[in-house]
N, CA, C and O atoms as a printed pandas DataFrame, in Angstrom:
     atom_number atom_name residue_name chain_id  residue_number  x_coord  y_coord  z_coord
0              1         N          UNK        A               1  -95.659   -4.051   -8.560
1              2        CA          UNK        A               1  -95.690   -3.708   -9.970
2              3         C          UNK        A               1  -97.010   -2.975  -10.262
3              4         O          UNK        A               1  -98.079   -3.406   -9.831
4              5         N          UNK        A               2  -96.917   -1.899  -10.974
5              6        CA          UNK        A               2  -98.102   -1.100  -11.300
6              7         C          UNK        A               2  -98.903   -1.764  -12.416
7              8         O          UNK        A               2  -98.361   -2.492  -13.248
8              9         N          UNK        A               3 -100.176   -1.499  -12.413
9             10        CA          UNK        A               3 -101.038   -2.090  -13.422
10            11         C          UNK        A               3 -101.957   -1.062  -14.050
11            12         O          UNK        A               3 -101.926    0.118  -13.701
12            13         N          UNK        A               4 -102.760   -1.519  -14.965
13            14        CA          UNK        A               4 -103.691   -0.665  -15.707
14            15         C          UNK        A               4 -105.102   -1.190  -15.470
15            16         O          UNK        A               4 -105.331   -2.400  -15.499
16            17         N          UNK        A               5 -106.036   -0.293  -15.238
17            18        CA          UNK        A               5 -107.437   -0.687  -15.116
18            19         C          UNK        A               5 -108.003   -0.860  -16.517
19            20         O          UNK        A               5 -108.378    0.117  -17.166
20            21         N          UNK        A               6 -108.065   -2.103  -16.982
21            22        CA          UNK        A               6 -108.537   -2.380  -18.333
22            23         C          UNK        A               6 -109.986   -1.955  -18.531
23            24         O          UNK        A               6 -110.352   -1.492  -19.611
24            25         N          UNK        A               7 -110.812   -2.107  -17.500
25            26        CA          UNK        A               7 -112.213   -1.726  -17.642
26            27         C          UNK        A               7 -112.343   -0.232  -17.918
27            28         O          UNK        A               7 -113.135    0.171  -18.769
28            29         N          UNK        A               8 -111.577    0.590  -17.211
29            30        CA          UNK        A               8 -111.641    2.039  -17.419
30            31         C          UNK        A               8 -111.036    2.439  -18.764
31            32         O          UNK        A               8 -111.535    3.349  -19.427
32            33         N          UNK        A               9 -109.955    1.755  -19.167
33            34        CA          UNK        A               9 -109.324    2.044  -20.455
34            35         C          UNK        A               9 -110.280    1.724  -21.605
35            36         O          UNK        A               9 -110.429    2.517  -22.534
36            37         N          UNK        A              10 -110.921    0.564  -21.537
37            38        CA          UNK        A              10 -111.859    0.178  -22.595
38            39         C          UNK        A              10 -113.086    1.086  -22.617
39            40         O          UNK        A              10 -113.582    1.428  -23.691
40            41         N          UNK        A              11 -113.579    1.477  -21.439
41            42        CA          UNK        A              11 -114.717    2.396  -21.393
42            43         C          UNK        A              11 -114.364    3.742  -22.017
43            44         O          UNK        A              11 -115.173    4.327  -22.737
44            45         N          UNK        A              12 -113.165    4.229  -21.743
45            46        CA          UNK        A              12 -112.744    5.516  -22.319
46            47         C          UNK        A              12 -112.653    5.421  -23.841
47            48         O          UNK        A              12 -113.097    6.325  -24.548
48            49         N          UNK        A              13 -112.083    4.338  -24.339
49            50        CA          UNK        A              13 -111.984    4.155  -25.793
50            51         C          UNK        A              13 -113.370    4.066  -26.437
51            52         O          UNK        A              13 -113.631    4.692  -27.464
52            53         N          UNK        A              14 -114.234    3.293  -25.829
53            54        CA          UNK        A              14 -115.590    3.151  -26.350
54            55         C          UNK        A              14 -116.344    4.473  -26.298
55            56         O          UNK        A              14 -117.105    4.802  -27.208
56            57         N          UNK        A              15 -116.128    5.224  -25.229
57            58        CA          UNK        A              15 -116.761    6.537  -25.113
58            59         C          UNK        A              15 -116.327    7.487  -26.214
59            60         O          UNK        A              15 -117.143    8.240  -26.745
60            61         N          UNK        A              16 -115.052    7.455  -26.557
61            62        CA          UNK        A              16 -114.558    8.301  -27.637
62            63         C          UNK        A              16 -115.196    7.922  -28.967
63            64         O          UNK        A              16 -115.531    8.793  -29.769
64            65         N          UNK        A              17 -115.363    6.627  -29.201
65            66        CA          UNK        A              17 -115.995    6.173  -30.444
66            67         C          UNK        A              17 -117.454    6.622  -30.503
67            68         O          UNK        A              17 -117.916    7.118  -31.531
68            69         N          UNK        A              18 -118.170    6.446  -29.403
69            70        CA          UNK        A              18 -119.591    6.818  -29.374
70            71         C          UNK        A              18 -119.734    8.328  -29.573
71            72         O          UNK        A              18 -120.559    8.777  -30.368
72            73         N          UNK        A              19 -118.930    9.107  -28.850
73            74        CA          UNK        A              19 -119.053   10.567  -28.917
74            75         C          UNK        A              19 -118.625   11.139  -30.270
75            76         O          UNK        A              19 -119.183   12.137  -30.726
76            77         N          UNK        A              20 -117.641   10.514  -30.911
77            78        CA          UNK        A              20 -117.140   11.075  -32.167
78            79         C          UNK        A              20 -117.830   10.509  -33.404
79            80         O          UNK        A              20 -117.802   11.137  -34.462
80            81         N          UNK        A              21 -118.444    9.343  -33.289
81            82        CA          UNK        A              21 -119.034    8.706  -34.463
82            83         C          UNK        A              21 -120.560    8.577  -34.377
83            84         O          UNK        A              21 -121.275    8.969  -35.299
84            85         N          UNK        A              22 -121.039    8.036  -33.282
85            86        CA          UNK        A              22 -122.469    7.725  -33.193
86            87         C          UNK        A              22 -123.305    8.952  -32.827
87            88         O          UNK        A              22 -124.329    9.215  -33.458
88            89         N          UNK        A              23 -122.872    9.705  -31.811
89            90        CA          UNK        A              23 -123.664   10.861  -31.381
90            91         C          UNK        A              23 -123.862   11.906  -32.484
91            92         O          UNK        A              23 -124.971   12.426  -32.612
92            93         N          UNK        A              24 -122.835   12.243  -33.291
93            94        CA          UNK        A              24 -123.076   13.193  -34.375
94            95         C          UNK        A              24 -124.109   12.704  -35.393
95            96         O          UNK        A              24 -124.846   13.508  -35.965
96            97         N          UNK        A              25 -124.163   11.398  -35.617
97            98        CA          UNK        A              25 -125.147   10.849  -36.552
98            99         C          UNK        A              25 -126.551   10.832  -35.961
99           100         O          UNK        A              25 -127.535   10.706  -36.690
100          101         N          UNK        A              26 -126.642   10.959  -34.642
101          102        CA          UNK        A              26 -127.946   11.012  -33.959
102          103         C          UNK        A              26 -128.288   12.448  -33.575
103          104         O          UNK        A              26 -128.934   12.688  -32.555
104          105         N          UNK        A              27 -127.855   13.393  -34.393
105          106        CA          UNK        A              27 -128.149   14.816  -34.217
106          107         C          UNK        A              27 -127.677   15.370  -32.883
107          108         O          UNK        A              27 -128.317   16.245  -32.300
108          109         N          UNK        A              28 -126.544   14.849  -32.402
109          110        CA          UNK        A              28 -125.924   15.387  -31.198
110          111         C          UNK        A              28 -126.548   14.952  -29.888
111          112         O          UNK        A              28 -126.249   15.541  -28.849
112          113         N          UNK        A              29 -127.404   13.945  -29.900
113          114        CA          UNK        A              29 -127.998   13.450  -28.660
114          115         C          UNK        A              29 -126.888   12.826  -27.812
115          116         O          UNK        A              29 -126.162   11.958  -28.296
116          117         N          UNK        A              30 -126.745   13.254  -26.552
117          118        CA          UNK        A              30 -125.647   12.741  -25.711
118          119         C          UNK        A              30 -125.923   11.322  -25.206
119          120         O          UNK        A              30 -126.219   11.121  -24.028
120          121         N          UNK        A              31 -125.825   10.365  -26.090
121          122        CA          UNK        A              31 -126.141    8.976  -25.751
122          123         C          UNK        A              31 -125.216    8.415  -24.677
123          124         O          UNK        A              31 -125.664    7.712  -23.771
124          125         N          UNK        A              32 -123.928    8.725  -24.781
125          126        CA          UNK        A              32 -122.939    8.174  -23.846
126          127         C          UNK        A              32 -123.259    8.599  -22.418
127          128         O          UNK        A              32 -123.247    7.778  -21.501
128          129         N          UNK        A              33 -123.544    9.882  -22.236
129          130        CA          UNK        A              33 -123.835   10.389  -20.899
130          131         C          UNK        A              33 -125.257   10.047  -20.454
131          132         O          UNK        A              33 -125.569   10.139  -19.266
132          133         N          UNK        A              34 -126.110    9.659  -21.381
133          134        CA          UNK        A              34 -127.504    9.354  -21.051
134          135         C          UNK        A              34 -127.709    7.905  -20.603
135          136         O          UNK        A              34 -128.830    7.518  -20.273
136          137         N          UNK        A              35 -126.648    7.104  -20.588
137          138        CA          UNK        A              35 -126.809    5.741  -20.096
138          139         C          UNK        A              35 -126.063    4.667  -20.846
139          140         O          UNK        A              35 -125.914    3.554  -20.342
140          141         N          UNK        A              36 -125.590    4.973  -22.043
141          142        CA          UNK        A              36 -124.845    3.962  -22.809
142          143         C          UNK        A              36 -123.561    3.579  -22.068
143          144         O          UNK        A              36 -123.113    2.435  -22.152
144          145         N          UNK        A              37 -122.972    4.530  -21.348
145          146        CA          UNK        A              37 -121.754    4.246  -20.583
146          147         C          UNK        A              37 -122.031    3.165  -19.535
147          148         O          UNK        A              37 -121.234    2.242  -19.363
148          149         N          UNK        A              38 -123.158    3.284  -18.839
149          150        CA          UNK        A              38 -123.513    2.294  -17.819
150          151         C          UNK        A              38 -123.752    0.920  -18.423
151          152         O          UNK        A              38 -123.370   -0.094  -17.839
152          153         N          UNK        A              39 -124.382    0.884  -19.587
153          154        CA          UNK        A              39 -124.616   -0.388  -20.279
154          155         C          UNK        A              39 -123.280   -1.005  -20.690
155          156         O          UNK        A              39 -123.078   -2.209  -20.530
156          157         N          UNK        A              40 -122.373   -0.193  -21.214
157          158        CA          UNK        A              40 -121.057   -0.687  -21.642
158          159         C          UNK        A              40 -120.263   -1.199  -20.441
159          160         O          UNK        A              40 -119.601   -2.233  -20.540
160          161         N          UNK        A              41 -120.318   -0.499  -19.315
161          162        CA          UNK        A              41 -119.606   -0.934  -18.114
162          163         C          UNK        A              41 -120.152   -2.273  -17.612
163          164         O          UNK        A              41 -119.387   -3.149  -17.209
164          165         N          UNK        A              42 -121.465   -2.424  -17.637
165          166        CA          UNK        A              42 -122.078   -3.681  -17.211
166          167         C          UNK        A              42 -121.689   -4.825  -18.151
167          168         O          UNK        A              42 -121.443   -5.944  -17.701
168          169         N          UNK        A              43 -121.635   -4.541  -19.459
169          170        CA          UNK        A              43 -121.265   -5.578  -20.430
170          171         C          UNK        A              43 -119.808   -6.001  -20.249
171          172         O          UNK        A              43 -119.495   -7.188  -20.340
172          173         N          UNK        A              44 -118.918   -5.043  -19.995
173          174        CA          UNK        A              44 -117.516   -5.385  -19.756
174          175         C          UNK        A              44 -117.377   -6.271  -18.526
175          176         O          UNK        A              44 -116.600   -7.225  -18.522
176          177         N          UNK        A              45 -118.138   -5.948  -17.481
177          178        CA          UNK        A              45 -118.103   -6.769  -16.274
178          179         C          UNK        A              45 -118.640   -8.167  -16.569
179          180         O          UNK        A              45 -118.088   -9.164  -16.105
180          181         N          UNK        A              46 -119.720   -8.230  -17.345
181          182        CA          UNK        A              46 -120.318   -9.509  -17.732
182          183         C          UNK        A              46 -119.349  -10.355  -18.549
183          184         O          UNK        A              46 -119.341  -11.581  -18.438
184          185         N          UNK        A              47 -118.534   -9.698  -19.369
185          186        CA          UNK        A              47 -117.553  -10.407  -20.195
186          187         C          UNK        A              47 -116.337  -10.865  -19.400
187          188         O          UNK        A              47 -115.498  -11.606  -19.913
188          189         N          UNK        A              48 -116.241  -10.426  -18.151
189          190        CA          UNK        A              48 -115.131  -10.861  -17.304
190          191         C          UNK        A              48 -113.934   -9.942  -17.300
191          192         O          UNK        A              48 -112.862  -10.345  -16.849
192          193         N          UNK        A              49 -114.072   -8.720  -17.786
193          194        CA          UNK        A              49 -112.972   -7.766  -17.743
194          195         C          UNK        A              49 -112.773   -7.365  -16.288
195          196         O          UNK        A              49 -113.713   -6.891  -15.651
196          197         N          UNK        A              50 -111.577   -7.543  -15.750
197          198        CA          UNK        A              50 -111.359   -7.257  -14.327
198          199         C          UNK        A              50 -111.504   -5.773  -14.001
199          200         O          UNK        A              50 -111.185   -4.905  -14.813
200          201         N          UNK        A              51 -111.993   -5.508  -12.787
201          202        CA          UNK        A              51 -112.134   -4.129  -12.332
202          203         C          UNK        A              51 -111.040   -3.778  -11.324
203          204         O          UNK        A              51 -111.242   -2.959  -10.427
204          205         N          UNK        A              52 -109.895   -4.404  -11.486
205          206        CA          UNK        A              52 -108.714   -4.125  -10.669
206          207         C          UNK        A              52 -107.541   -3.892  -11.611
207          208         O          UNK        A              52 -107.603   -4.270  -12.781
208          209         N          UNK        A              53 -106.487   -3.282  -11.122
209          210        CA          UNK        A              53 -105.322   -3.080  -11.998
210          211         C          UNK        A              53 -104.729   -4.411  -12.471
211          212         O          UNK        A              53 -104.558   -5.340  -11.682
212          213         N          UNK        A              54 -104.421   -4.487  -13.753
213          214        CA          UNK        A              54 -103.825   -5.679  -14.356
214          215         C          UNK        A              54 -102.429   -5.310  -14.840
215          216         O          UNK        A              54 -102.248   -4.313  -15.538
216          217         N          UNK        A              55 -101.446   -6.120  -14.464
217          218        CA          UNK        A              55 -100.074   -5.851  -14.888
218          219         C          UNK        A              55  -99.854   -6.342  -16.318
219          220         O          UNK        A              55 -100.656   -7.106  -16.856
220          221         N          UNK        A              56  -98.781   -5.901  -16.911
221          222        CA          UNK        A              56  -98.443   -6.320  -18.268
222          223         C          UNK        A              56  -98.159   -7.823  -18.294
223          224         O          UNK        A              56  -98.505   -8.503  -19.260
224          225         N          UNK        A              57  -97.536   -8.337  -17.248
225          226        CA          UNK        A              57  -97.234   -9.765  -17.184
226          227         C          UNK        A              57  -98.526  -10.582  -17.111
227          228         O          UNK        A              57  -98.638  -11.611  -17.776
228          229         N          UNK        A              58  -99.504  -10.136  -16.309
229          230        CA          UNK        A              58 -100.786  -10.830  -16.234
230          231         C          UNK        A              58 -101.494  -10.828  -17.590
231          232         O          UNK        A              58 -102.071  -11.835  -18.001
232          233         N          UNK        A              59 -101.443   -9.696  -18.269
233          234        CA          UNK        A              59 -102.074   -9.603  -19.592
234          235         C          UNK        A              59 -101.379  -10.531  -20.586
235          236         O          UNK        A              59 -102.041  -11.160  -21.412
236          237         N          UNK        A              60 -100.060  -10.619  -20.515
237          238        CA          UNK        A              60  -99.312  -11.500  -21.415
238          239         C          UNK        A              60  -99.638  -12.964  -21.133
239          240         O          UNK        A              60  -99.735  -13.768  -22.060
240          241         N          UNK        A              61  -99.808  -13.315  -19.856
241          242        CA          UNK        A              61 -100.187  -14.692  -19.518
242          243         C          UNK        A              61 -101.590  -15.005  -20.038
243          244         O          UNK        A              61 -101.827  -16.082  -20.586
244          245         N          UNK        A              62 -102.513  -14.067  -19.866
245          246        CA          UNK        A              62 -103.887  -14.281  -20.324
246          247         C          UNK        A              62 -103.961  -14.378  -21.838
247          248         O          UNK        A              62 -104.791  -15.114  -22.371
248          249         N          UNK        A              63 -103.094  -13.639  -22.541
249          250        CA          UNK        A              63 -103.093  -13.663  -24.004
250          251         C          UNK        A              63 -102.360  -14.880  -24.561
251          252         O          UNK        A              63 -102.456  -15.165  -25.755
252          253         N          UNK        A              64 -101.633  -15.594  -23.713
253          254        CA          UNK        A              64 -100.923  -16.782  -24.155
254          255         C          UNK        A              64  -99.483  -16.550  -24.570
255          256         O          UNK        A              64  -98.823  -17.469  -25.055
256          257         N          UNK        A              65  -98.986  -15.331  -24.385
257          258        CA          UNK        A              65  -97.584  -15.052  -24.714
258          259         C          UNK        A              65  -96.650  -15.675  -23.695
259          260         O          UNK        A              65  -95.541  -16.090  -24.034
260          261         N          UNK        A              66  -97.092  -15.743  -22.449
261          262        CA          UNK        A              66  -96.314  -16.368  -21.380
262          263         C          UNK        A              66  -97.077  -17.573  -20.857
263          264         O          UNK        A              66  -98.305  -17.630  -20.922
264          265         N          UNK        A              67  -96.330  -18.526  -20.341
265          266        CA          UNK        A              67  -96.951  -19.705  -19.757
266          267         C          UNK        A              67  -97.439  -19.426  -18.346
267          268         O          UNK        A              67  -97.473  -18.273  -17.917
268          269         N          UNK        A              68  -97.816  -20.464  -17.629
269          270        CA          UNK        A              68  -98.293  -20.285  -16.266
270          271         C          UNK        A              68  -97.190  -19.749  -15.361
271          272         O          UNK        A              68  -96.002  -19.931  -15.628
272          273         N          UNK        A              69  -97.600  -19.093  -14.299
273          274        CA          UNK        A              69  -96.664  -18.515  -13.336
274          275         C          UNK        A              69  -95.926  -19.642  -12.624
275          276         O          UNK        A              69  -96.566  -20.492  -12.005
276          277         N          UNK        A              70  -94.591  -19.672  -12.696
277          278        CA          UNK        A              70  -93.850  -20.760  -12.057
278          279         C          UNK        A              70  -93.889  -20.698  -10.534
279          280         O          UNK        A              70  -93.568  -21.685   -9.872
280          281         N          UNK        A              71  -94.274  -19.564   -9.970
281          282        CA          UNK        A              71  -94.333  -19.428   -8.514
282          283         C          UNK        A              71  -95.681  -19.845   -7.938
283          284         O          UNK        A              71  -95.860  -19.830   -6.721
284          285         N          UNK        A              72  -96.631  -20.218   -8.793
285          286        CA          UNK        A              72  -97.969  -20.609   -8.342
286          287         C          UNK        A              72  -98.146  -22.101   -8.577
287          288         O          UNK        A              72  -97.898  -22.611   -9.669
288          289         N          UNK        A              73  -98.578  -22.785   -7.531
289          290        CA          UNK        A              73  -98.837  -24.218   -7.643
290          291         C          UNK        A              73 -100.333  -24.401   -7.848
291          292         O          UNK        A              73 -101.142  -23.970   -7.027
292          293         N          UNK        A              74 -100.690  -25.045   -8.952
293          294        CA          UNK        A              74 -102.090  -25.295   -9.274
294          295         C          UNK        A              74 -102.403  -26.739   -8.934
295          296         O          UNK        A              74 -101.775  -27.662   -9.452
296          297         N          UNK        A              75 -103.387  -26.929   -8.054
297          298        CA          UNK        A              75 -103.801  -28.271   -7.665
298          299         C          UNK        A              75 -105.104  -28.566   -8.384
299          300         O          UNK        A              75 -106.118  -27.902   -8.166
300          301         N          UNK        A              76 -105.060  -29.567   -9.239
301          302        CA          UNK        A              76 -106.256  -29.957   -9.980
302          303         C          UNK        A              76 -106.952  -31.083   -9.238
303          304         O          UNK        A              76 -106.314  -32.034   -8.785
304          305         N          UNK        A              77 -108.263  -30.966   -9.118
305          306        CA          UNK        A              77 -109.019  -32.019   -8.444
306          307         C          UNK        A              77 -109.257  -33.167   -9.414
307          308         O          UNK        A              77 -109.331  -32.971  -10.627
308          309         N          UNK        A              78 -109.373  -34.342   -8.870
309          310        CA          UNK        A              78 -109.628  -35.524   -9.673
310          311         C          UNK        A              78 -111.132  -35.751   -9.699
311          312         O          UNK        A              78 -111.702  -36.184   -8.698
312          313         N          UNK        A              79 -111.796  -35.465  -10.834
313          314        CA          UNK        A              79 -113.253  -35.619  -10.873
314          315         C          UNK        A              79 -113.705  -37.082  -10.845
315          316         O          UNK        A              79 -114.866  -37.374  -10.560
316          317         N          UNK        A              80 -112.792  -37.981  -11.139
317          318        CA          UNK        A              80 -113.146  -39.414  -11.186
318          319         C          UNK        A              80 -112.602  -40.099   -9.939
319          320         O          UNK        A              80 -111.609  -40.824  -10.000
320          321         N          UNK        A              81 -113.239  -39.871   -8.845
321          322        CA          UNK        A              81 -112.805  -40.478   -7.600
322          323         C          UNK        A              81 -113.426  -41.878   -7.444
323          324         O          UNK        A              81 -114.569  -42.119   -7.833
324          325         N          UNK        A              82 -112.661  -42.753   -6.884
325          326        CA          UNK        A              82 -113.153  -44.097   -6.621
326          327         C          UNK        A              82 -113.559  -44.114   -5.138
327          328         O          UNK        A              82 -112.726  -43.878   -4.263
328          329         N          UNK        A              83 -114.832  -44.391   -4.865
329          330        CA          UNK        A              83 -115.261  -44.384   -3.461
330          331         C          UNK        A              83 -114.610  -45.520   -2.670
331          332         O          UNK        A              83 -114.441  -46.636   -3.160
332          333         N          UNK        A              84 -114.259  -45.196   -1.453
333          334        CA          UNK        A              84 -113.668  -46.225   -0.582
334          335         C          UNK        A              84 -114.780  -47.024    0.104
335          336         O          UNK        A              84 -115.821  -46.490    0.484
336          337         N          UNK        A              85 -114.521  -48.285    0.241
337          338        CA          UNK        A              85 -115.493  -49.159    0.900
338          339         C          UNK        A              85 -115.001  -49.679    2.195
339          340         O          UNK        A              85 -115.707  -50.429    2.868
């Protein structure tokens, strides 16, 4: 199944906002190309935006529209273990 690179999509959207709104107000200084893009990319990574293709189904699961994947078995550890003697 094909996916979308959310990090690249969000960077492109943010770049359009910076170039069309912020740069004209700063007398045309190319802020996006001067380093703001790198800062935005680092922040997206810090926020946990994946840098791999994400499918629509994965996005729906993350957003809560779909439940957990029925084909994946999740094993939860028991943090309250009783030591054996």
